C-alpha atoms as a printed R data frame, in Angstrom:
    type eleno elety resid chain resno       x      y       z
1   ATOM     1    CA   MET     A     1 148.431 47.811  30.991
2   ATOM     2    CA   HIS     A     2 147.774 48.438  27.319
3   ATOM     3    CA   GLN     A     3 147.772 45.475  24.893
4   ATOM     4    CA   LEU     A     4 150.209 46.274  22.138
5   ATOM     5    CA   LYS     A     5 149.254 45.244  18.729
6   ATOM     6    CA   VAL     A     6 152.115 44.352  16.210
7   ATOM     7    CA   LEU     A     7 151.684 43.396  12.540
8   ATOM     8    CA   GLN     A     8 154.422 41.138  11.167
9   ATOM     9    CA   PHE     A     9 154.552 41.620   7.398
10  ATOM    10    CA   ILE     A    10 156.496 39.306   5.082
11  ATOM    11    CA   THR     A    11 156.330 38.470   1.366
12  ATOM    12    CA   PRO     A    12 157.033 34.632   1.548
13  ATOM    13    CA   SER     A    13 159.504 33.069  -0.764
14  ATOM    14    CA   GLY     A    14 159.133 29.599   0.762
15  ATOM    15    CA   PHE     A    15 159.398 28.396   4.273
16  ATOM    16    CA   TYR     A    16 163.006 29.158   5.144
17  ATOM    17    CA   GLY     A    17 164.945 31.184   7.601
18  ATOM    18    CA   ALA     A    18 163.005 34.554   7.538
19  ATOM    19    CA   GLU     A    19 159.666 32.725   7.600
20  ATOM    20    CA   ARG     A    20 160.633 30.452  10.432
21  ATOM    21    CA   TRP     A    21 161.976 33.453  12.234
22  ATOM    22    CA   VAL     A    22 158.549 35.092  12.218
23  ATOM    23    CA   LEU     A    23 157.111 31.939  13.678
24  ATOM    24    CA   ALA     A    24 159.763 31.812  16.403
25  ATOM    25    CA   LEU     A    25 158.849 35.393  17.426
26  ATOM    26    CA   ALA     A    26 155.110 34.555  17.441
27  ATOM    27    CA   ASN     A    27 155.716 31.469  19.583
28  ATOM    28    CA   ASN     A    28 157.810 33.348  22.178
29  ATOM    29    CA   ILE     A    29 156.147 36.719  22.388
30  ATOM    30    CA   ASP     A    30 154.281 37.478  25.692
31  ATOM    31    CA   ARG     A    31 150.713 37.152  24.632
32  ATOM    32    CA   ARG     A    32 149.471 38.840  27.785
33  ATOM    33    CA   ARG     A    33 151.106 42.057  26.561
34  ATOM    34    CA   VAL     A    34 151.322 41.732  22.804
35  ATOM    35    CA   THR     A    35 148.877 40.712  19.959
36  ATOM    36    CA   CYS     A    36 151.129 39.676  17.049
37  ATOM    37    CA   ASP     A    37 149.202 39.524  13.751
38  ATOM    38    CA   LEU     A    38 150.760 38.294  10.532
39  ATOM    39    CA   ALA     A    39 150.204 39.801   6.969
40  ATOM    40    CA   VAL     A    40 151.542 37.827   3.922
41  ATOM    41    CA   THR     A    41 151.317 38.676   0.265
42  ATOM    42    CA   ARG     A    42 149.481 36.146  -2.032
43  ATOM    43    CA   GLU     A    43 151.313 36.415  -5.322
44  ATOM    44    CA   SER     A    44 150.491 33.188  -7.294
45  ATOM    45    CA   ASP     A    45 148.795 29.862  -6.989
46  ATOM    46    CA   GLN     A    46 152.199 28.140  -6.642
47  ATOM    47    CA   GLN     A    47 153.424 30.308  -3.823
48  ATOM    48    CA   ASP     A    48 154.435 28.582  -0.587
49  ATOM    49    CA   LEU     A    49 152.365 30.095   2.182
50  ATOM    50    CA   THR     A    50 153.261 27.619   4.915
51  ATOM    51    CA   VAL     A    51 154.189 30.313   7.246
52  ATOM    52    CA   ALA     A    52 150.577 31.704   7.222
53  ATOM    53    CA   GLU     A    53 149.087 28.222   7.400
54  ATOM    54    CA   VAL     A    54 150.947 27.110  10.585
55  ATOM    55    CA   TYR     A    55 150.958 30.509  12.294
56  ATOM    56    CA   PRO     A    56 149.671 30.119  15.899
57  ATOM    57    CA   GLN     A    57 146.106 31.446  16.180
58  ATOM    58    CA   GLU     A    58 146.753 32.222  19.843
59  ATOM    59    CA   ALA     A    59 149.362 34.898  18.753
60  ATOM    60    CA   GLY     A    60 147.118 36.852  16.359
61  ATOM    61    CA   ALA     A    61 145.197 36.894  13.143
62  ATOM    62    CA   VAL     A    62 146.519 36.186   9.686
63  ATOM    63    CA   HIS     A    63 145.824 38.457   6.814
64  ATOM    64    CA   TYR     A    64 146.325 37.470   3.114
65  ATOM    65    CA   LEU     A    65 147.150 40.465   0.763
66  ATOM    66    CA   ASP     A    66 146.549 39.746  -2.918
67  ATOM    67    CA   MET     A    67 149.412 40.898  -5.101
68  ATOM    68    CA   SER     A    68 149.445 41.014  -8.925
69  ATOM    69    CA   GLY     A    69 152.753 39.657 -10.004
70  ATOM    70    CA   ARG     A    70 155.955 40.000  -7.973
71  ATOM    71    CA   PHE     A    71 155.402 43.675  -6.950
72  ATOM    72    CA   ASP     A    72 152.197 45.613  -6.618
73  ATOM    73    CA   PHE     A    73 151.790 48.942  -4.858
74  ATOM    74    CA   ARG     A    74 148.067 48.359  -4.371
75  ATOM    75    CA   VAL     A    75 149.094 46.102  -1.444
76  ATOM    76    CA   VAL     A    76 149.676 49.288   0.454
77  ATOM    77    CA   ARG     A    77 146.067 50.062   0.508
78  ATOM    78    CA   GLN     A    78 145.309 46.528   1.812
79  ATOM    79    CA   LEU     A    79 147.942 46.948   4.528
80  ATOM    80    CA   CYS     A    80 146.404 50.306   5.591
81  ATOM    81    CA   ARG     A    81 143.036 48.665   5.890
82  ATOM    82    CA   VAL     A    82 144.299 45.922   8.144
83  ATOM    83    CA   ILE     A    83 146.258 48.460  10.262
84  ATOM    84    CA   ARG     A    84 143.201 50.524  10.849
85  ATOM    85    CA   GLU     A    85 140.684 47.746  11.334
86  ATOM    86    CA   ARG     A    86 143.056 45.845  13.832
87  ATOM    87    CA   ARG     A    87 144.280 49.102  15.339
88  ATOM    88    CA   ILE     A    88 147.883 48.144  14.934
89  ATOM    89    CA   ASP     A    89 150.494 50.050  16.872
90  ATOM    90    CA   VAL     A    90 153.695 48.810  15.103
91  ATOM    91    CA   ILE     A    91 154.383 47.202  11.718
92  ATOM    92    CA   HIS     A    92 157.452 44.968  11.525
93  ATOM    93    CA   THR     A    93 158.714 44.053   8.094
94  ATOM    94    CA   HIS     A    94 161.041 41.411   6.693
95  ATOM    95    CA   GLY     A    95 162.622 41.750   3.286
96  ATOM    96    CA   TYR     A    96 162.952 44.414   0.688
97  ATOM    97    CA   LYS     A    97 159.408 44.119  -0.676
98  ATOM    98    CA   SER     A    98 157.870 44.203   2.597
99  ATOM    99    CA   ASP     A    99 160.137 46.997   3.727
100 ATOM   100    CA   ILE     A   100 158.965 49.192   0.714
101 ATOM   101    CA   LEU     A   101 155.309 48.458   1.064
102 ATOM   102    CA   GLY     A   102 155.288 48.345   4.868
103 ATOM   103    CA   LEU     A   103 157.023 51.633   5.238
104 ATOM   104    CA   LEU     A   104 154.523 53.374   2.884
105 ATOM   105    CA   ALA     A   105 151.606 51.913   4.806
106 ATOM   106    CA   ALA     A   106 153.159 53.047   8.144
107 ATOM   107    CA   LYS     A   107 153.617 56.542   6.878
108 ATOM   108    CA   LYS     A   108 149.978 56.668   5.560
109 ATOM   109    CA   THR     A   109 148.568 55.386   8.860
110 ATOM   110    CA   GLY     A   110 150.915 57.199  11.263
111 ATOM   111    CA   ILE     A   111 152.126 54.135  13.093
112 ATOM   112    CA   ALA     A   112 155.654 53.030  14.023
113 ATOM   113    CA   CYS     A   113 157.608 50.885  11.654
114 ATOM   114    CA   VAL     A   114 160.479 48.441  12.329
115 ATOM   115    CA   SER     A   115 162.494 46.422   9.855
116 ATOM   116    CA   THR     A   116 164.587 43.301  10.547
117 ATOM   117    CA   PRO     A   117 167.034 42.585   7.663
118 ATOM   118    CA   HIS     A   118 167.688 38.883   7.387
119 ATOM   119    CA   GLY     A   119 170.563 39.269   5.011
120 ATOM   120    CA   PHE     A   120 171.340 41.198   1.817
121 ATOM   121    CA   PRO     A   121 171.391 39.247  -1.449
122 ATOM   122    CA   GLY     A   122 174.530 39.014  -3.428
123 ATOM   123    CA   LYS     A   123 174.614 39.013  -7.270
124 ATOM   124    CA   VAL     A   124 170.996 39.191  -8.635
125 ATOM   125    CA   LYS     A   125 169.284 40.164 -11.923
126 ATOM   126    CA   LEU     A   126 169.125 43.848 -12.905
127 ATOM   127    CA   LYS     A   127 165.379 44.393 -12.233
128 ATOM   128    CA   LEU     A   128 165.584 42.640  -8.908
129 ATOM   129    CA   SER     A   129 168.712 44.558  -7.982
130 ATOM   130    CA   ALA     A   130 166.884 47.858  -8.538
131 ATOM   131    CA   PHE     A   131 164.054 46.862  -6.141
132 ATOM   132    CA   ILE     A   132 166.604 45.707  -3.495
133 ATOM   133    CA   LYS     A   133 168.409 49.015  -3.739
134 ATOM   134    CA   ILE     A   134 165.074 50.915  -3.256
135 ATOM   135    CA   GLY     A   135 164.277 48.649  -0.261
136 ATOM   136    CA   THR     A   136 167.733 49.163   1.212
137 ATOM   137    CA   HIS     A   137 167.556 52.955   0.835
138 ATOM   138    CA   MET     A   138 164.230 53.026   2.535
139 ATOM   139    CA   LEU     A   139 165.586 51.457   5.654
140 ATOM   140    CA   ARG     A   140 166.883 54.858   6.707
141 ATOM   141    CA   TYR     A   141 163.266 56.153   7.057
142 ATOM   142    CA   PHE     A   142 162.193 53.486   9.452
143 ATOM   143    CA   ASP     A   143 161.763 54.286  13.106
144 ATOM   144    CA   ALA     A   144 164.040 51.425  13.928
145 ATOM   145    CA   VAL     A   145 166.066 48.778  12.037
146 ATOM   146    CA   ALA     A   146 167.006 45.629  13.990
147 ATOM   147    CA   PRO     A   147 169.755 43.597  12.409
148 ATOM   148    CA   LEU     A   148 170.273 40.031  13.496
149 ATOM   149    CA   SER     A   149 174.085 40.044  13.544
150 ATOM   150    CA   GLU     A   150 177.035 42.327  13.954
151 ATOM   151    CA   GLU     A   151 177.775 41.884  10.242
152 ATOM   152    CA   LEU     A   152 174.275 43.128   9.362
153 ATOM   153    CA   VAL     A   153 174.782 46.078  11.741
154 ATOM   154    CA   SER     A   154 177.640 47.076   9.543
155 ATOM   155    CA   ASP     A   155 175.676 46.579   6.383
156 ATOM   156    CA   VAL     A   156 172.750 48.793   7.555
157 ATOM   157    CA   ALA     A   157 175.214 51.430   8.456
158 ATOM   158    CA   LYS     A   158 176.670 51.368   4.919
159 ATOM   159    CA   ALA     A   159 173.061 51.667   3.786
160 ATOM   160    CA   GLY     A   160 172.801 55.053   5.506
161 ATOM   161    CA   VAL     A   161 170.714 53.959   8.556
162 ATOM   162    CA   ALA     A   162 171.382 56.309  11.444
163 ATOM   163    CA   ARG     A   163 173.161 54.803  14.399
164 ATOM   164    CA   HIS     A   164 170.383 55.868  16.883
165 ATOM   165    CA   LYS     A   165 167.858 53.884  14.739
166 ATOM   166    CA   THR     A   166 169.871 50.737  14.601
167 ATOM   167    CA   ARG     A   167 168.955 48.213  17.413
168 ATOM   168    CA   PHE     A   168 171.073 45.102  17.345
169 ATOM   169    CA   ILE     A   169 168.893 42.219  18.499
170 ATOM   170    CA   ARG     A   170 170.712 38.892  18.149
171 ATOM   171    CA   ASN     A   171 168.917 36.191  16.154
172 ATOM   172    CA   GLY     A   172 167.230 33.371  18.164
173 ATOM   173    CA   VAL     A   173 165.876 29.898  17.591
174 ATOM   174    CA   ASP     A   174 162.668 28.530  18.945
175 ATOM   175    CA   LEU     A   175 164.018 25.951  21.363
176 ATOM   176    CA   THR     A   176 160.541 25.053  22.596
177 ATOM   177    CA   GLU     A   177 159.733 23.945  19.066
178 ATOM   178    CA   VAL     A   178 162.904 21.989  18.498
179 ATOM   179    CA   ASP     A   179 162.668 20.252  21.912
180 ATOM   180    CA   ALA     A   180 159.027 19.403  21.459
181 ATOM   181    CA   VAL     A   181 159.581 17.714  18.143
182 ATOM   182    CA   LEU     A   182 162.826 15.938  19.018
183 ATOM   183    CA   ALA     A   183 161.416 14.631  22.349
184 ATOM   184    CA   SER     A   184 158.719 12.737  20.439
185 ATOM   185    CA   LEU     A   185 161.293 10.866  18.265
186 ATOM   186    CA   PRO     A   186 163.694  8.117  18.886
187 ATOM   187    CA   ARG     A   187 167.353  9.042  18.264
188 ATOM   188    CA   GLN     A   188 167.862  8.017  14.615
189 ATOM   189    CA   GLY     A   189 171.395  9.281  14.051
190 ATOM   190    CA   GLN     A   190 173.435  6.857  11.999
191 ATOM   191    CA   SER     A   191 176.673  5.449  13.298
192 ATOM   192    CA   GLY     A   192 179.500  3.317  11.886
193 ATOM   193    CA   GLN     A   193 179.812  3.165   8.081
194 ATOM   194    CA   ALA     A   194 176.117  4.211   7.263
195 ATOM   195    CA   GLN     A   195 176.279  7.925   7.861
196 ATOM   196    CA   LYS     A   196 174.338 10.841   6.304
197 ATOM   197    CA   ILE     A   197 175.576 14.337   5.651
198 ATOM   198    CA   GLY     A   198 172.730 16.854   5.438
199 ATOM   199    CA   TYR     A   199 171.644 20.381   4.548
200 ATOM   200    CA   ILE     A   200 168.219 22.080   4.920
201 ATOM   201    CA   GLY     A   201 167.487 25.398   3.340
202 ATOM   202    CA   GLN     A   202 167.266 27.312   0.070
203 ATOM   203    CA   MET     A   203 168.959 26.223  -3.059
204 ATOM   204    CA   ILE     A   204 170.314 29.498  -4.360
205 ATOM   205    CA   PRO     A   205 173.818 30.487  -5.458
206 ATOM   206    CA   ARG     A   206 175.021 32.203  -2.244
207 ATOM   207    CA   LYS     A   207 174.377 28.954  -0.347
208 ATOM   208    CA   GLY     A   208 177.375 27.422  -2.216
209 ATOM   209    CA   LEU     A   209 175.828 23.957  -2.430
210 ATOM   210    CA   ALA     A   210 177.967 23.062  -5.497
211 ATOM   211    CA   ASP     A   211 180.971 23.058  -3.140
212 ATOM   212    CA   LEU     A   212 179.157 20.683  -0.732
213 ATOM   213    CA   ILE     A   213 178.347 18.263  -3.524
214 ATOM   214    CA   SER     A   214 181.916 18.366  -4.731
215 ATOM   215    CA   ALA     A   215 183.264 17.761  -1.177
216 ATOM   216    CA   PHE     A   216 180.773 14.890  -0.637
217 ATOM   217    CA   ASP     A   217 181.977 13.168  -3.887
218 ATOM   218    CA   THR     A   218 185.535 13.207  -2.507
219 ATOM   219    CA   LEU     A   219 184.320 11.741   0.811
220 ATOM   220    CA   TYR     A   220 182.212  9.135  -1.091
221 ATOM   221    CA   GLN     A   221 185.297  7.863  -2.970
222 ATOM   222    CA   GLU     A   222 186.702  6.796   0.392
223 ATOM   223    CA   ASN     A   223 183.449  5.432   1.927
224 ATOM   224    CA   GLN     A   224 180.581  4.427  -0.370
225 ATOM   225    CA   ALA     A   225 178.310  3.899   2.616
226 ATOM   226    CA   LEU     A   226 177.957  7.718   3.000
227 ATOM   227    CA   THR     A   227 174.866  9.601   1.735
228 ATOM   228    CA   LEU     A   228 174.108 13.262   1.156
229 ATOM   229    CA   GLU     A   229 170.638 14.676   1.604
230 ATOM   230    CA   LEU     A   230 169.916 18.203   0.312
231 ATOM   231    CA   VAL     A   231 166.486 19.262   1.641
232 ATOM   232    CA   GLY     A   232 164.843 22.387   0.198
233 ATOM   233    CA   ASP     A   233 164.168 24.093  -3.081
234 ATOM   234    CA   GLY     A   234 165.200 27.063  -5.024
235 ATOM   235    CA   SER     A   235 166.334 28.601  -8.291
236 ATOM   236    CA   GLN     A   236 169.611 26.540  -8.336
237 ATOM   237    CA   ARG     A   237 168.000 23.092  -7.683
238 ATOM   238    CA   GLY     A   238 167.994 21.892 -11.312
239 ATOM   239    CA   GLU     A   239 171.595 22.908 -11.759
240 ATOM   240    CA   LEU     A   240 172.676 21.120  -8.613
241 ATOM   241    CA   GLU     A   241 170.780 17.990  -9.600
242 ATOM   242    CA   ALA     A   242 172.566 18.067 -12.990
243 ATOM   243    CA   GLN     A   243 176.034 18.401 -11.206
244 ATOM   244    CA   ALA     A   244 175.107 15.412  -8.996
245 ATOM   245    CA   ARG     A   245 174.133 13.247 -11.966
246 ATOM   246    CA   MET     A   246 177.607 13.648 -13.502
247 ATOM   247    CA   LEU     A   247 179.268 12.219 -10.353
248 ATOM   248    CA   SER     A   248 179.982  8.539  -9.425
249 ATOM   249    CA   SER     A   249 178.317  9.392  -6.091
250 ATOM   250    CA   SER     A   250 175.028 10.404  -7.761
251 ATOM   251    CA   ASP     A   251 173.021  7.437  -6.407
252 ATOM   252    CA   ALA     A   252 173.964  8.498  -2.867
253 ATOM   253    CA   ILE     A   253 172.858 12.169  -3.193
254 ATOM   254    CA   GLN     A   254 169.254 12.838  -2.518
255 ATOM   255    CA   PHE     A   255 167.003 15.848  -3.295
256 ATOM   256    CA   PRO     A   256 163.789 15.290  -1.445
257 ATOM   257    CA   GLY     A   257 162.562 18.899  -2.133
258 ATOM   258    CA   PHE     A   258 160.894 21.126   0.468
259 ATOM   259    CA   ARG     A   259 159.770 19.314   3.549
260 ATOM   260    CA   ASN     A   260 157.681 20.384   6.512
261 ATOM   261    CA   ASP     A   261 159.330 17.880   8.836
262 ATOM   262    CA   ARG     A   262 162.777 19.507   8.821
263 ATOM   263    CA   LEU     A   263 163.349 18.995  12.463
264 ATOM   264    CA   GLU     A   264 162.482 15.317  12.245
265 ATOM   265    CA   LEU     A   265 164.970 15.075   9.287
266 ATOM   266    CA   LEU     A   266 167.723 16.583  11.429
267 ATOM   267    CA   ARG     A   267 167.572 13.522  13.532
268 ATOM   268    CA   SER     A   268 168.752 11.335  10.676
269 ATOM   269    CA   PHE     A   269 171.786 13.498  10.007
270 ATOM   270    CA   SER     A   270 175.274 12.481  11.280
271 ATOM   271    CA   LEU     A   271 176.538 15.904  10.227
272 ATOM   272    CA   PHE     A   272 174.960 19.243   9.099
273 ATOM   273    CA   VAL     A   273 177.026 21.171   6.533
274 ATOM   274    CA   MET     A   274 176.614 24.886   5.413
275 ATOM   275    CA   THR     A   275 178.713 26.252   2.538
276 ATOM   276    CA   SER     A   276 177.178 29.744   2.220
277 ATOM   277    CA   SER     A   277 179.207 32.801   1.097
278 ATOM   278    CA   LEU     A   278 176.776 35.284   2.705
279 ATOM   279    CA   GLU     A   279 174.555 34.909   5.797
280 ATOM   280    CA   GLY     A   280 173.216 36.873   8.759
281 ATOM   281    CA   ILE     A   281 173.180 34.306  11.577
282 ATOM   282    CA   PRO     A   282 171.570 31.236   9.793
283 ATOM   283    CA   ARG     A   283 168.568 29.799  11.446
284 ATOM   284    CA   CYS     A   284 169.027 26.345   9.854
285 ATOM   285    CA   LEU     A   285 172.449 26.170  11.494
286 ATOM   286    CA   MET     A   286 171.122 27.241  14.879
287 ATOM   287    CA   GLU     A   287 168.395 24.539  14.540
288 ATOM   288    CA   ALA     A   288 171.013 21.884  13.782
289 ATOM   289    CA   MET     A   289 173.027 22.908  16.772
290 ATOM   290    CA   ALA     A   290 169.994 23.064  19.074
291 ATOM   291    CA   ALA     A   291 169.013 19.523  17.891
292 ATOM   292    CA   GLY     A   292 172.411 18.114  18.885
293 ATOM   293    CA   VAL     A   293 173.610 17.642  15.319
294 ATOM   294    CA   PRO     A   294 177.405 18.289  14.763
295 ATOM   295    CA   VAL     A   295 178.005 21.112  12.205
296 ATOM   296    CA   VAL     A   296 180.628 21.962   9.714
297 ATOM   297    CA   ALA     A   297 180.556 25.281   7.787
298 ATOM   298    CA   TYR     A   298 182.524 27.769   5.771
299 ATOM   299    CA   ASP     A   299 184.064 30.494   7.888
300 ATOM   300    CA   ILE     A   300 182.190 33.597   6.936
301 ATOM   301    CA   PRO     A   301 180.795 36.529   9.059
302 ATOM   302    CA   GLY     A   302 177.623 35.554  10.956
303 ATOM   303    CA   VAL     A   303 178.418 31.892  10.843
304 ATOM   304    CA   ASP     A   304 181.579 32.651  12.835
305 ATOM   305    CA   GLN     A   305 179.394 33.914  15.728
306 ATOM   306    CA   LEU     A   306 177.653 30.561  16.015
307 ATOM   307    CA   VAL     A   307 180.528 28.236  15.236
308 ATOM   308    CA   GLN     A   308 183.801 28.345  17.120
309 ATOM   309    CA   HIS     A   309 186.223 26.110  15.360
310 ATOM   310    CA   GLU     A   310 186.880 22.796  17.147
311 ATOM   311    CA   LYS     A   311 184.566 23.998  20.044
312 ATOM   312    CA   THR     A   312 181.046 24.261  18.778
313 ATOM   313    CA   GLY     A   313 181.744 23.008  15.339
314 ATOM   314    CA   MET     A   314 184.247 22.843  12.537
315 ATOM   315    CA   LEU     A   315 185.050 25.740  10.157
316 ATOM   316    CA   ALA     A   316 186.857 25.717   6.850
317 ATOM   317    CA   PRO     A   317 188.017 28.688   4.806
318 ATOM   318    CA   HIS     A   318 185.469 29.876   2.318
319 ATOM   319    CA   GLY     A   319 185.816 28.097  -0.972
320 ATOM   320    CA   ASP     A   320 188.389 25.612   0.240
321 ATOM   321    CA   LYS     A   321 186.607 22.245  -0.704
322 ATOM   322    CA   GLN     A   322 189.552 20.153   0.530
323 ATOM   323    CA   ALA     A   323 189.493 21.795   3.951
324 ATOM   324    CA   LEU     A   324 185.736 21.377   4.027
325 ATOM   325    CA   ALA     A   325 185.998 17.644   3.261
326 ATOM   326    CA   GLU     A   326 188.695 17.293   5.926
327 ATOM   327    CA   CYS     A   327 186.421 18.888   8.545
328 ATOM   328    CA   CYS     A   328 183.635 16.523   7.687
329 ATOM   329    CA   ARG     A   329 186.161 13.527   7.877
330 ATOM   330    CA   ARG     A   330 187.159 14.523  11.412
331 ATOM   331    CA   VAL     A   331 183.600 14.743  12.656
332 ATOM   332    CA   LEU     A   332 182.319 11.597  10.840
333 ATOM   333    CA   TYR     A   333 185.124  9.377  11.996
334 ATOM   334    CA   ASP     A   334 185.660 10.636  15.546
335 ATOM   335    CA   PRO     A   335 182.524  9.972  17.558
336 ATOM   336    CA   GLU     A   336 184.033 11.561  20.660
337 ATOM   337    CA   LEU     A   337 184.724 14.751  18.876
338 ATOM   338    CA   ALA     A   338 181.256 14.764  17.359
339 ATOM   339    CA   ALA     A   339 179.593 14.395  20.715
340 ATOM   340    CA   THR     A   340 181.829 17.012  22.354
341 ATOM   341    CA   LEU     A   341 180.998 19.581  19.481
342 ATOM   342    CA   ALA     A   342 177.249 18.841  19.576
343 ATOM   343    CA   THR     A   343 177.043 19.288  23.415
344 ATOM   344    CA   ALA     A   344 178.983 22.528  23.311
345 ATOM   345    CA   ALA     A   345 176.890 23.785  20.394
346 ATOM   346    CA   ARG     A   346 173.616 23.138  22.160
347 ATOM   347    CA   LYS     A   347 174.806 24.928  25.308
348 ATOM   348    CA   HIS     A   348 175.960 27.912  23.108
349 ATOM   349    CA   VAL     A   349 172.578 28.246  21.494
350 ATOM   350    CA   GLU     A   350 170.705 28.008  24.813
351 ATOM   351    CA   GLU     A   351 172.828 30.712  26.436
352 ATOM   352    CA   THR     A   352 173.075 33.199  23.581
353 ATOM   353    CA   TYR     A   353 170.500 32.425  20.750
354 ATOM   354    CA   SER     A   354 167.230 31.429  22.360
355 ATOM   355    CA   GLY     A   355 163.962 32.645  20.812
356 ATOM   356    CA   ALA     A   356 162.610 33.604  24.259
357 ATOM   357    CA   ARG     A   357 165.481 36.127  24.812
358 ATOM   358    CA   MET     A   358 165.043 37.567  21.325
359 ATOM   359    CA   ALA     A   359 161.279 37.968  21.870
360 ATOM   360    CA   ARG     A   360 161.787 39.949  25.100
361 ATOM   361    CA   GLU     A   361 164.091 42.386  23.438
362 ATOM   362    CA   TYR     A   362 161.667 42.919  20.434
363 ATOM   363    CA   GLU     A   363 158.857 43.552  22.910
364 ATOM   364    CA   SER     A   364 160.781 46.257  24.609
365 ATOM   365    CA   LEU     A   365 161.547 47.832  21.256
366 ATOM   366    CA   PHE     A   366 157.871 47.645  20.153
367 ATOM   367    CA   PHE     A   367 156.631 49.270  23.365
368 ATOM   368    CA   GLU     A   368 159.215 52.029  23.179
369 ATOM   369    CA   LEU     A   369 158.415 52.950  19.591
370 ATOM   370    CA   SER     A   370 154.628 52.808  20.134
371 ATOM   371    CA   GLY     A   371 154.749 55.095  23.163
372 ATOM   372    CA   LEU     A   372 152.660 52.614  25.210
373 ATOM   373    CA   GLU     A   373 155.454 51.825  27.634
374 ATOM   374    CA   HIS     A   374 155.610 55.460  28.567
375 ATOM   375    CA   ALA     A   375 151.785 55.664  28.850
376 ATOM   376    CA   ASP     A   376 151.851 52.660  31.154
377 ATOM   377    CA   GLN     A   377 154.472 54.214  33.325
378 ATOM   378    CA   VAL     A   378 152.558 57.547  33.608
379 ATOM   379    CA   ALA     A   379 149.279 55.534  34.437
380 ATOM   380    CA   SER     A   380 151.167 53.586  37.127
381 ATOM   381    CA   GLY     A   381 152.516 56.727  38.584
382 ATOM   382    CA   LYS     A   382 149.111 58.348  38.767
383 ATOM   383    CA   ALA     A   383 147.670 55.240  40.288
384 ATOM   384    CA   GLY     A   384 150.469 55.232  42.929
């Protein structure tokens, strides 16, 4: 049997959903059949390269590609060198920058290329919007595009990707990582009056965190033992901190910044809340559900595949802060409901959104595109 060699390529913007997705695939891939290298761009001294630093050595090698500024076509040459030296069969890209650069490298070296869209940004600045449009346009030239949700399948169709190139592979969370971390910790979930609402992820406009802060302030007026912890970083962090300072609940709102111990922090949450306006199938929400933390979220495409109202979590209409606060109240003050939702949510993730299932589907796609699966079948037939 041939050893397939895949190169995951990402331009890290932190250590959030897409970066953790890459790790989940590496942790669950069948290492007897697949070597899974990682390439990351190194764009500044301040860039967060956690995904490369914690990447499992057993999965494959890590390659740092120096990039001048936020976009540099010279990275294509570096990618081609890695592809040739490591004899890569398939390059797998994540995000508009890696899509543009990775596709060019694939065409130059004659290997198969796959893109996984993790979501399409909403309103952005003009220059960034131009690059995103180029990246989105280039998706149609990939050998395969593998969206993570039905909503993203629709988005790539609108982008002009042919149906026969679109392979829907449902998002998955690394349950082995979640369980290993949580098994080492005592249950720290707070009960009674001292309860914590939490969020972990990027602080950017489409995450809608201003609504979460506003809803929390309403809840705090009723129960001043409540706290809110917003874990992460991003372009909107300063604005959100300014909003919080204006509220009477300001002392109860914490901004600890980016943390590597996100799974440990989940243990301290009584409730995980997501107020996004646009998502694929959000990894942070899957991790909360896998960790047994009750969830409340805005009812948007992608999220609605994870959370079924009053069964695996609570959903509020997008933008309805009063309904959001009411959903939080119900979970916070009804322990039986909270436990029922958490148990059902964990079961749902196990059955439908495991990283192991996701990795098997990607392995099949990689082998198909590389032609190695057919070569193995022919070799087996001759041997028989």
